[in-house]
N, C-alpha and C positions, 0 to 999 in steps of 0.2 A: 294424552290420556293417562289414566292412572297405570303405574308401572313402567311408563316409558323412560328410556335412558336419556338423560338431559345433562347439560351443563347449567349451573346456576351461580349467580353472584351471591357471595356470602355477605350479609349486611354488616358485619363487624369490619369489613374491609374498606378499601378505597374506591370501589367499583372496578378495580382491576383484578380482583380475586375471585376467579370463576373455578368452580370444582365440579367433578362429575358426580352424579347421583341419579335418583329416580323420583318420579312424581308420586306422592303418597296420596294427595288429595287435590281436588280442583273446586274452586268456589267462583260462581258467577254472580255478577250484580249488573243491573241496568247500565248500559254503557253510554258512550258519547255518540258521534256521528257514524261510527262504522261497526257497531254491534256491542254486545256485552263485554263488560270488563271482567277479565279472569285473574284470580290470584291462586298461586300453587303452594302447596305445602311440599317440601323437598326433604327427602332423606339422602344425605351425601354418602358417598361410599365409605367414608371413614367412620360413619355412624352418627355424626352431627345431624341436627335437624334445622330447618329454617322454614318458619310459617310465613303464609301470606307474601309470597315472592311475586312481585309485579311482572306483567307480561314482557316488559322490555329487559327484565333481568334473568330470563330464562331461555334457553335454546335447546332444541333437539340436538342430540349428540352429534348426528351427521352434520347438521348445519353449523354448529360451533367448529368442528373440524374443517369444514369448507372454508369457513371465514378465517381460520388460521392459515390455510393454504393460500387463500385469495383475499388477502387483507384489504387491499386498495381496489376501488372501483375500476381503476385503470387496468387492473389485472384481469377483469372479466371480459370474456369474449361474448359478444352478442346479447348481453344482459344489462338492463338498466334498473337502478333503484329508484323508486318513485316515493317521495315523501311530501308531506303537506306542513311546512313550517309554521303556518298560521293556525293550524287545527287545534281544537281543544282536546282532541283524542290523542293521548300521549304516544300510543303505539304508531298512529298514522304520522305523527310529527317526528318521532325519534327513529323509528325502523321502517315503516312503510311496507311496501311490497316490491316484487321484482317482475319486470317485463321482458319478454323476449318475442321476437316476430318469427313466426313458423309459417312458411307458405303464404306470406302476405298478411297473416292474421296475427294481431297483438294477443299473446297469451299472458296471463297474470298468475303469479305464484307467491304464496306466502312464505315460501322457503327458498333461501339463496341456492342451496345445493340442488333442489329440484329444478330451478330455472337453469342453472348452469348445465346440468345434465340433459335437460330437454333440449337445449341448444346443441349440445354435442351429439345427441341421438339423431337430431335433424340434419346436421351437417354430414354425418356417416350415411344417412338415408338419401340425401339429395346428390352427394358426390359419388357414392358408391364405394364398395370395398376396395381398398388399396389405391384410392384416387384422392385422398386427403392427406394433409400433413399434420404432425403433432401440434404444430403452431396454430392450426385451425380449431383446436380443441381446448376446453378448460381443463379437462382430465384425461389427457392422452394415455396415461398409464392404465386406464380402465378400458382401453381399446387397443392395447399393444398387439393382440393377436390379429388384428386386422391390418397392421402394417406390413409391407413387403420386407 
Protein backbone atom coordinates (compact mmCIF):
# COMPACT_ATOMS: atom_id res chain seq x y z
CA UNK A 1 0.00 0.00 0.00
CA UNK A 2 1.08 3.60 -0.40
CA UNK A 3 3.62 4.67 2.19
CA UNK A 4 4.60 1.10 3.08
CA UNK A 5 8.28 0.43 3.86
CA UNK A 6 9.78 -1.83 1.22
CA UNK A 7 12.97 -2.97 -0.40
CA UNK A 8 13.06 -2.62 -4.16
CA UNK A 9 15.49 -3.47 -6.88
CA UNK A 10 17.05 -0.48 -8.56
CA UNK A 11 16.79 -0.87 -12.33
CA UNK A 12 20.28 0.52 -12.93
CA UNK A 13 21.75 -2.45 -11.10
CA UNK A 14 22.32 -6.10 -11.82
CA UNK A 15 19.22 -7.43 -10.05
CA UNK A 16 21.22 -7.77 -6.86
CA UNK A 17 20.94 -4.11 -5.84
CA UNK A 18 18.02 -3.87 -3.43
CA UNK A 19 17.54 -0.72 -1.38
CA UNK A 20 15.11 0.46 1.31
CA UNK A 21 12.37 2.89 0.44
CA UNK A 22 8.64 3.53 0.48
CA UNK A 23 5.83 2.97 -1.99
CA UNK A 24 4.83 6.27 -3.52
CA UNK A 25 2.15 5.02 -5.94
CA UNK A 26 0.62 1.77 -7.20
CA UNK A 27 -0.74 1.09 -10.67
CA UNK A 28 -2.85 -1.95 -11.55
CA UNK A 29 -3.56 -3.41 -14.95
CA UNK A 30 -5.49 -6.53 -15.95
CA UNK A 31 -3.36 -9.49 -15.06
CA UNK A 32 -2.69 -13.00 -16.09
CA UNK A 33 -3.91 -16.16 -14.36
CA UNK A 34 -3.78 -14.99 -10.76
CA UNK A 35 -5.13 -11.43 -10.71
CA UNK A 36 -4.12 -7.91 -11.65
CA UNK A 37 -0.54 -6.98 -12.38
CA UNK A 38 0.83 -4.25 -10.14
CA UNK A 39 3.59 -1.73 -10.77
CA UNK A 40 5.01 0.39 -7.96
CA UNK A 41 6.61 3.81 -7.90
CA UNK A 42 9.25 3.79 -5.17
CA UNK A 43 11.03 6.60 -3.35
CA UNK A 44 14.25 5.20 -1.93
CA UNK A 45 15.54 6.32 1.45
CA UNK A 46 18.41 8.18 -0.25
CA UNK A 47 15.88 10.27 -2.25
CA UNK A 48 16.23 8.49 -5.60
CA UNK A 49 13.04 7.35 -7.30
CA UNK A 50 12.18 4.35 -9.44
CA UNK A 51 8.90 4.28 -11.40
CA UNK A 52 7.02 1.16 -12.51
CA UNK A 53 8.82 -1.42 -10.37
CA UNK A 54 7.37 -4.85 -11.17
CA UNK A 55 5.94 -7.09 -8.43
CA UNK A 56 8.88 -9.47 -8.47
CA UNK A 57 11.30 -6.59 -7.83
CA UNK A 58 9.74 -5.26 -4.63
CA UNK A 59 9.23 -6.76 -1.17
CA UNK A 60 7.76 -5.60 2.11
CA UNK A 61 10.59 -4.62 4.44
CA UNK A 62 9.80 -7.45 6.90
CA UNK A 63 9.71 -10.02 4.09
CA UNK A 64 13.00 -8.83 2.63
CA UNK A 65 14.64 -9.08 6.05
CA UNK A 66 13.14 -12.56 6.61
CA UNK A 67 14.57 -13.66 3.27
CA UNK A 68 18.00 -12.38 4.27
CA UNK A 69 17.84 -14.36 7.49
CA UNK A 70 16.36 -17.49 5.89
CA UNK A 71 17.91 -17.43 2.41
CA UNK A 72 17.48 -21.07 1.47
CA UNK A 73 14.26 -23.04 1.47
CA UNK A 74 16.11 -25.71 3.46
CA UNK A 75 16.35 -23.14 6.29
CA UNK A 76 12.56 -22.85 6.54
CA UNK A 77 10.81 -25.01 9.12
CA UNK A 78 7.30 -26.13 8.17
CA UNK A 79 6.92 -23.83 5.15
CA UNK A 80 7.05 -24.62 1.42
CA UNK A 81 7.33 -22.26 -1.53
CA UNK A 82 4.84 -23.05 -4.30
CA UNK A 83 5.70 -21.80 -7.79
CA UNK A 84 4.37 -22.59 -11.24
CA UNK A 85 7.33 -22.68 -13.66
CA UNK A 86 5.08 -22.96 -16.73
CA UNK A 87 2.75 -20.10 -15.78
CA UNK A 88 2.43 -16.98 -17.93
CA UNK A 89 2.04 -15.02 -14.69
CA UNK A 90 5.53 -13.76 -13.80
CA UNK A 91 4.78 -13.57 -10.06
CA UNK A 92 3.42 -17.14 -9.92
CA UNK A 93 6.41 -18.37 -11.93
CA UNK A 94 9.17 -16.51 -10.04
CA UNK A 95 7.87 -15.84 -6.51
CA UNK A 96 4.72 -17.89 -5.95
CA UNK A 97 3.33 -18.21 -2.48
CA UNK A 98 4.07 -19.98 0.77
CA UNK A 99 2.20 -22.84 2.40
CA UNK A 100 2.23 -24.27 5.89
CA UNK A 101 0.03 -26.92 7.47
CA UNK A 102 -1.66 -25.83 10.70
CA UNK A 103 -3.90 -28.32 12.54
CA UNK A 104 -4.06 -30.47 9.40
CA UNK A 105 -5.23 -27.57 7.20
CA UNK A 106 -3.02 -26.17 4.45
CA UNK A 107 -2.69 -22.38 4.88
CA UNK A 108 -1.50 -20.12 2.07
CA UNK A 109 0.45 -16.87 2.54
CA UNK A 110 1.73 -14.32 0.04
CA UNK A 111 4.46 -13.36 2.50
CA UNK A 112 7.33 -15.63 3.55
CA UNK A 113 7.64 -13.87 6.90
CA UNK A 114 3.94 -14.32 7.65
CA UNK A 115 4.12 -18.05 6.81
CA UNK A 116 7.24 -18.63 8.91
CA UNK A 117 5.73 -16.76 11.88
CA UNK A 118 2.38 -18.56 11.54
CA UNK A 119 4.25 -21.86 11.76
CA UNK A 120 6.16 -20.69 14.85
CA UNK A 121 2.99 -19.45 16.57
CA UNK A 122 1.33 -22.80 15.86
CA UNK A 123 4.27 -24.77 17.32
CA UNK A 124 4.18 -22.67 20.50
CA UNK A 125 0.41 -23.21 20.74
CA UNK A 126 0.40 -26.99 20.23
CA UNK A 127 3.52 -27.80 22.26
CA UNK A 128 2.80 -25.37 25.05
CA UNK A 129 4.94 -22.87 26.88
CA UNK A 130 8.42 -24.20 27.75
CA UNK A 131 7.84 -27.46 25.81
CA UNK A 132 9.56 -26.59 22.55
CA UNK A 133 13.13 -26.08 21.45
CA UNK A 134 14.66 -23.15 19.62
CA UNK A 135 15.32 -25.62 16.76
CA UNK A 136 11.51 -26.06 16.36
CA UNK A 137 11.10 -22.42 15.33
CA UNK A 138 12.06 -20.22 12.40
CA UNK A 139 12.52 -17.17 14.62
CA UNK A 140 13.35 -18.45 18.12
CA UNK A 141 14.59 -14.99 19.11
CA UNK A 142 11.01 -13.74 18.88
CA UNK A 143 9.96 -16.29 21.53
CA UNK A 144 12.97 -16.16 23.86
CA UNK A 145 10.83 -15.23 26.87
CA UNK A 146 8.98 -18.56 26.56
CA UNK A 147 12.12 -20.68 26.97
CA UNK A 148 13.09 -22.01 30.38
